[in-house]
Each structure stands twice: as C-alpha cells, then as structure tokens.
N, C-alpha and C positions, 0 to 999 in steps of 0.2 A: 760402546758404553764404557765409561771410565769408572772404575771402582775406587780409585785412590786419588789423592791430591799430589801435585808435584812438590818436590822438596826444595826449599830455598837454600842457596849456597851463597858464599861471598861473591857477589858480582854476577850471579847467574842462577838459573833454576834447573833442577834435575828432574826428569820425568817427562811429562807431556806425551802420554801415549805408551810409554814403556813402563809396564807394571807387571809384577812388583819390582821395585829396585832391590838389588842384592848388595848387602854390605858384608865384608869379611874382616874379622878382627886380626890384628897382629899383636903378639904378646911377648916378644923377645925380652930377655933380661939384660942384654948388652947390645952395643952397637952392631957387632958382627951378626948376631942372631937376627936383629931387626932388619938389617940390610938384606940378608938372605930371605927372610920372610916376605918383605915387601916385594922383592924381585919375583919370588914365586907366585905371590898373590896377584901382582899386577899383570903377569903373563896370562892369567886366567880371565882377565877383564871383568872384574866386578864393577858395579856402578859406584861403589863407595868403599873406602878403607877406613876402619876405625883403629886408631892407635890407642890401645889400653895402656896408658903411661904408668898406671899403678904397678904394672909388672916390671917396669924398668928399674934396675938396681940403683941407678944414679939419679933418681927422681929429685933429690935435694940439690943437685947442681944445675941451677937454672940456665947458665950459659951453655953448658953441655947439652941440655935438652933442646934448647933453641937451635944450636948448630945441627943436632941430629934431625930435628923437625924439618929444617931447611933441606937437609940431604935426602930425607925420605920423601919430601915434596917433589924433588927432582926425579927420584927413582920411580915415583908413582905416575909421572907424566901427567896426563889430563884427568886422571882419576882423583876425585876430591877426597880429602882426608877429614875425618871426624876425630876430634881430640877429646879423650875421655879419661878422667881419673875416677875410678869407681871406689867409693868408700867401703870400709870393712863392714859397716852397718847394712850395706846393700849388696854384699857379696863380693867386694873387691879384695885385693891383696893388701895385707897389713903394710903400712909404711911408717917410717920414722920422721915424718914431716908434718908440721902444723898446718892448720887451714890457711893461715895468713901467707905462708910460703907457697902453698898450693895455688892460691889465688894469684900471687905474684908471678908464678910460672905461667898460668893461663894468660895473664896480661902480656907477658913478654912474648909468648908464642903468637898471640893474636896480632900484636903490634909489629911483629916481624913478618907478617903476611904468609905464615907457613901452613896455616890450616884453613879449612873451608867451613867448618862448623865446630861448635863446642858443646859438650854435654855437661850439665850441672844438675845435681839432684835437688828436687823441690823440698826434700826433707831437711836440707841444710838450714843453719841458722838464718833467720830473715835478713840480717845485714849482709850475709854473703850472697844470698840469692839476689838481693837488690843490686849489689855491686856487679854480679854476673850479668844482669840485664843491662846495666849502664855500660859495661865493657862491650857487650854485644852491639849496642847502639853506636858507641863511639868508634868501633873498628869495622863495623859492617859485617861481622862474622855472626851468622845466625845462631840462636841459642836453642838447644834441645833440652827441654825439661824432662827429667827421668824419675821414675819410681820403680823400685824392685822389691818384691816380697818373695823370698826363697822358702817360706814356710807354708804359705797357703794362697788361696784365691779369694780376695774380698768379694762381697756381693756385687751384683751388677750395678745397683744404685751407687755404691761406694766407688766403683771404677769409673762410672760416667762422671761422678762428681770430681774425681781426681783429675780426669782429662780437662774438665771445665776449669778447675782451679789453676791448672797449668796455663791455659789460655789467658785467664783473667790476670795471672801474675806476670804476663808479658812474654811468655815463651813463643818462639817461632814454630816449634814442633813439639808435640806432646808424646812422650814414650812411656809405656807401662809394660813391665814383665813380671809375671806371677807364676807361682808353682801350683799345679793342680794336684789335689789329693785323690780326686776321682775323675773319671772321664767326663762327667757332666760339668766339671769346673772349666774344661776347655770351651764348652758351649757358652758358659757364663762370660768368659773373656771375649769370645767372638761377638756375642750379642751386645755386650757393652760397647765394643768397638764400633759396631754398626750404628747403634744409637748415637754415639758421639760423632760419627761421620755425618749423620743426618742433621745434627743440631749445632755443631761447632764449625768454626771456619779454619782452624789450623790443621795442617797435615798431622796424621796420627801414625805412631808406630806401636804395635802391640804384639805380645807373644806369650804363650804359655811355655814353661820350661819343662825339662825332663822328657821321659819317653812318650807319655800321653801328649805333652805339649808340642812335640814335633809335628803333630797334625796342623797346629796353628801356623807353623812356619811354611807349610806347604800351600795352604789355601787361605790364610788370614787376610791376604790382600783383597780377596773377594768381599770381605766385610769392612774394608776401609784402611787396612794397615799398609802404609806406603812402602815400607822397607821390611825385608826379612833378612836375618843374620845367618850366614852360612859359613861352613868351615872351608877356608882356602888352604891353610897349612896346619893351624892348631885352633881348637875350639876355645872360646872364652866363657861359655856358659853351657849348662847341661841341655841336651836336646838339639843342639845345632846339627844341621844336615850338610853333607858335602855339596859343594856348588854344582857338581855334575848331576847329582841325584835331583836337586831342586829344578835344574833346567829341564830335565826329562819330564817331571811332573807338570811344570808350568806349560810346557808345549802341549801336553795332552789337554789340560784344562782350557787353555786359550783357544784351541781348536773347537772344543765342545761348546764354548761360550760365544762363538762367533754368531752374531745376529741376535744375541740376548738383549732384552730391554727395548 
C-alpha cells in the first residue's frame, strides 16, 4: 500500500515505493559554508536537498548564485536540489533584494539547469505567481507551491482549500507548513492532508512545526505527505528532526504497516 505520491523532478520522478522521501535543507551564508554543508548532507544520502538561498549573503549577485548552484549540483551528485527563497512574511531570512531581482535569479538558475525543483509562495503577488508557473513550464523544472503560517494552524477546511488552490493555480506539488498552538492542531493538519490526498491529484507536502509538530514529521507520510524535512547539518525550521532519528522511526512504522490495506 502506498500512502504518498511520487515527486516530479526535472526529467524524472522521485519516489515510487520509497516513502517518505527525506529532504534536508542547507542554509550556509557563503560559498565555503555551503560547500561543507552539501558535502556533509550528501554523504548521508537524503532523497532531496533544499537550498534555502535566502540565507546566502550574496543573494543579490545573480551570476555568483548561478555559479554556486552549478557547483552544488555537482557536489550533490544524483541527489536532486530544490531551490527556495523563503520570504520574510513566511518565516524567511530578511534580504535586501526586490521581488523582480529574486525572480530573475530563479529564471537564471532554472535556465542554467542547476536545480530540479523550485519553490514559490502562493501568497506572492499574482503576477509573480503567474510568471513562476510560466518559468516552470518553459524550463521543465517542477513548481512547488508553498504556504507557511508560523503563528497558528488554520481550520481543516481552510487547509484543504489551500491545497486545492495550489493545484488549481498550476502547482506541480502543494506544500503547507503551520504552527500548532495545541496538540490537537497537529491532528487538524494530518486530517487535512489525508482529505487532500484523497481528493486532489498533486503530490502533497505538509508539516506541523515546533515541538508538537515534530510528530507530523515522523508519521505525516501515512496521511499523504510525500516529503519530510530533516536536519542533515543545520535546521531551517523549528521541529526538524535529525535524519538518523527519522530513519529509525520509519523502519519501525514500515515493519508494522506491512500487509496493511
């Protein structure tokens, strides 16, 4: 029985019986830090590496970012790279770069063939979202639509509607991360993910953040979340669990679930 959907990448698909997929973020502020981080993470063999480029100190230098993206692509080997600029409104690092320059950076990296997926926030201005969809289609780099709420967990109905809006807007993957105020909020996120898994066609990524939210990172895949984010070297969000701890839990759950369904 498969609980999740495979993840589309540029020119291939990731998953197909291997669930959940594990993504590890890299958040270095300069080239040397990122090289060390990617080398460390790649040695641990995650399924996906996310470059959180909003942490990079020279984000405004497009040529420099493209060169580094190509270098990181080589260091990662066959591990695909998700390229993400997280905005400050959704928990990212403050940057001194306008949205037009950010989009130009995405375009340059995609056309250079250095990344396998891109993340763009659905809350961005409609014109930027439309251009992100067009860029994804033109370059063959799948688009992850994302939404983050670091203050609360919306209702189940609102979360399912958000997943559906991402699919309707042209996303290849729909991602939601929310903050639980109470333990029951984690159940809300999981229930919404399950309903979206049963009613939508796109792969889903979902997680609760913080201490309570770590539970969703351990077994959210059973409710339809194709990817869980884990600490390979440094965390990029609250509640991320070390890769080795995730692997131990996954092994126990997968043994228990053999023959289910």
